[in-house]
N, C-alpha and C positions, 0 to 999 in steps of 0.2 A: 438737397430737398428731402424733407421727411416723408415717411409713408403716408401720414395724414394729408400733407400738402399734395402728394401724388394723387390721393383719392379725390381731393377737391378738383384737381385738373380733370380727372376721369369723369367726375360728375358733370362738369361743365360741358365736356364733349358729348355725353349722353343726352343732356338737355338740348344741345344744339341739334342733334340728330332727330330727336323726337319732335322738336319744333318744325324742322324741315319737312318731316314726313306728314305732319298735320297740314302744312301749307300745300304739299303736293296733292294730298287727298282732296283738298278743297278746290284745287285748280282744274283747268280743263286738261285735255290730253297734251302731253309734252310736245314742244315744237319739234318738227321732224328734223330740223337742223342739228338738234342735239343728239340724234341717233345716227348721224352720218359718220362713218369711221374716219373720214378725212378731217373732221372737225375736232377729233379727240386729241388730248394731250398724248405725248409719247406713251404707248401702251406697254404694260408689263410683258405681254407676249412678244412685242417687238424687241424688247430688251433681252428676252430669253433667246430669241432667234439670233440676235447680234452676238450674244454670249457664246453661241454655237459656231461663230465665224471661225475661219481658219487662222486669222491673225491672233497670236497669243495676247498681245497688248490690248486689242479690242475686246477680246473675250474677258480678260481680267477686269477691265474698266466697267464693262456692262454688268458683270457678275457682282462687282462691288456695289454698284448702284442698287441692284436687287437686294443684296445683303443688308445694306444700311436701312432700307425701308421695311423689310419683312422679317428681320430677325426677332423682334419682340414677340409676335405670335408663336413662332417656332420655339423660342426659349420658354414661353409660358406653357406650351404643350409638354416639353421635356420635364419641366418642374412638376406639372400635373401628373406625370408618370412616376413620381416619387423620388426623383434625383435631387440631390442637394444643389444649392445655388451655384457653387463652384463647379461641380460636375456638369450641371446644366449649361453653364457658360462654355465649358470645354467641348461638350457634345454639339452645341449649336455652332460654335466656331468650326469644328471639324466637319460638320455636315456641309457647310458652305464650301469648305476647301475641297471636299470630295466631289461636289457637284462639278467643279472645274477639272480637278485632277483626273477623275475617272470618267469624265465625259458623260455624266448621267443626264445632262441636258439633251443629249442626242435622242432620248426617249420622249422629250417634251413635244407635244403637238397641240396647237391651238384648237384643232378640230375635235379634240377629245373633251373639251369643256373648260371649266373654270381653272384659272391659275392657282387659286386658293386650294382647290382639291388636289391638283398636281403636286404642289409643295408638301402638303400634309402626307400624302401617300408616299412620297419619296423619303420624308423624314421617318415615317413608321418603318419602312424597310431598312433604313439606315440603323435605327435603334435596335431592330431585331437581329441585325447581322454584324454590327461593327463595334459594339460597346467594349468588348474585351480588347480589341485592337487599340481603341482610343485610350483606354486606361494604360496600356503598355506604352503608348506614344507619349502620354502625359508624364509618365515617370522619366522618359528620356528627353522630354522637352519638345514641344511641338511649335511649328510656325503657324501663326494665325493670319488670315486674310485681312482682317481689320479689327480694331478694338471696339468692344461693346461699350456703349455710352453708359457710364455709371449713373447718371441722372435718370435715364430711361429705365435702367434696371430697378432703381428705387421706386419707380412709379408702377411697376408690375406687382400686384398683390400676391402674397404667398398663397399657394393652393389651399392650404388648410383654412384660410379665411374666406374661401369662396365656396358657395353651395352648388358646385358644378364639377363635371368630370374634365379630363384632360382635353377632349375634343371641344367641349364648350369653352374652356379657357382659350384654346387656340382661336376659335371663331370670334370670341369677344376681343382678344388682342388684335386680331386681324382687322376688325371693324374700327377699333381705336386707332390703329396705325393708318388706316385709310382716312379717317377723320382728321388726323394730324396732318396728313398730306394736303387735304383740302384747305385747312387753315393756313398752311405754309404758302400755298399758291395764292390764296385770297390776299394775304398780306403782301406777298411779293408783287402782285399786280398793282396794289396801291403805292408801294414804295417806288416802283418803276415809273408811275404816273406823277410822282412828287406829292402824293397825298397820304403819307404815312401817319401824320398827326390826325387827319380826318378818320383814318381807319381805327386808330386807337380809341377815338371818341365813340365811334359807331359800333365797335366790336361787341360791347355788352348788349347791344340791341338784338343780337342773334339769339340770346337766351331769355329775352324779356317776354313775358306773356302779354296778350292783348290787354290794353288798358293800363299797363304798368309804365309806359313811356311818357316822359314829360317833354313833349316836343318843343315847348317854349324854352326850357332850360337847355335842351340839346342845341337848339338854334342859336342861343346866345353863346354857347361854347364854341360852335362852329362858325359864328359870325355870318349867319345867313337867316333867311326868313323861316318861320315855322313850316310853311308849305314846302320849302326847299329841303328842310331837314327831314320831313316825312318822306319825300321822294328819295333822299339819300339812303334812308333806312330800307325802303322798299327795294332799291337797286342792290344794296348789299345782300339782303336776304335772297333776292332772285339769283344773284351771282353765286352765292353759297350753294343753292340748290343745283345750279347748272354745273359747277365744278364737281360737286358730289356725284352727280350722275356721270360725268365724264370719267372720274376716277374709278367708279364701279364698272363702267363700260370697258375700261382699259384692262380689266381682269377677266373678261369673258370674250368668247370668240364670236358669238351670235348676238345680234341686236335683240332678238327675241328673249334672250336670257337676262337682259338688263334689269327689268322690273323685278323678276324673281330674286336676283342677287341683291338688289336694294332692300327688299323685304327681309332677306336672310341677314343682312348687316344689322338692321334694326332689331330683328328677333334676337340676335346674338347679344346686343347691348342690353336688352331687357330681360335676359335669362337669369340674372343674378340679383 
């Protein structure tokens, strides 16, 4: 994937988020069922706590799950601090390895706030204290916990092309990683229900403005009535908003923080 294609993907995610937030602002108060912790998808904090478990295999598996979802914002922050792409990859890899090897997760506490903030603070401390050691280890050959996805790397813009600092880069990539997770879950639900083809037809509706949709054409493609097509679009958008809220809620400890964190995600996307 080229850098320009990656930018198109990012633009798509941003428009999805903005559309979702407009819909939320126009709606009534969220259903209380969406703020019940028991209704949430596996939380990032629960994965952190599992990664602190005594069994090494369980810890490694949980940490790898965290790594695969959250390395892009951490990598973006390291690049924003002036490190080259190769050095940033090494530092990001080593940071996650240290989380496990040095038991840094023992300091993680959901009661202290947002998981996003915990990870960034841990990374800042790592960069302040560990860079010389990482360079020495790099010369000797280091073992990495997992491989960074080359396609995902290509989709992260270079810091010099962005009008924001390293912290803003981190927040923006965090928001995009979260949106990517939302889309993965939304698609997976349709695949599991045997409606993958319907999802592919409906997905562009998430980024369509009011008045842009041709429900007659959509109905013909889906082999249903225009009324049913309109309902299908409504359900997809509603489910997108619900999953988005769940994913945000999974990164905070208190339900009272959900709305603020959702606003922070949208602010991060609109900061560039």
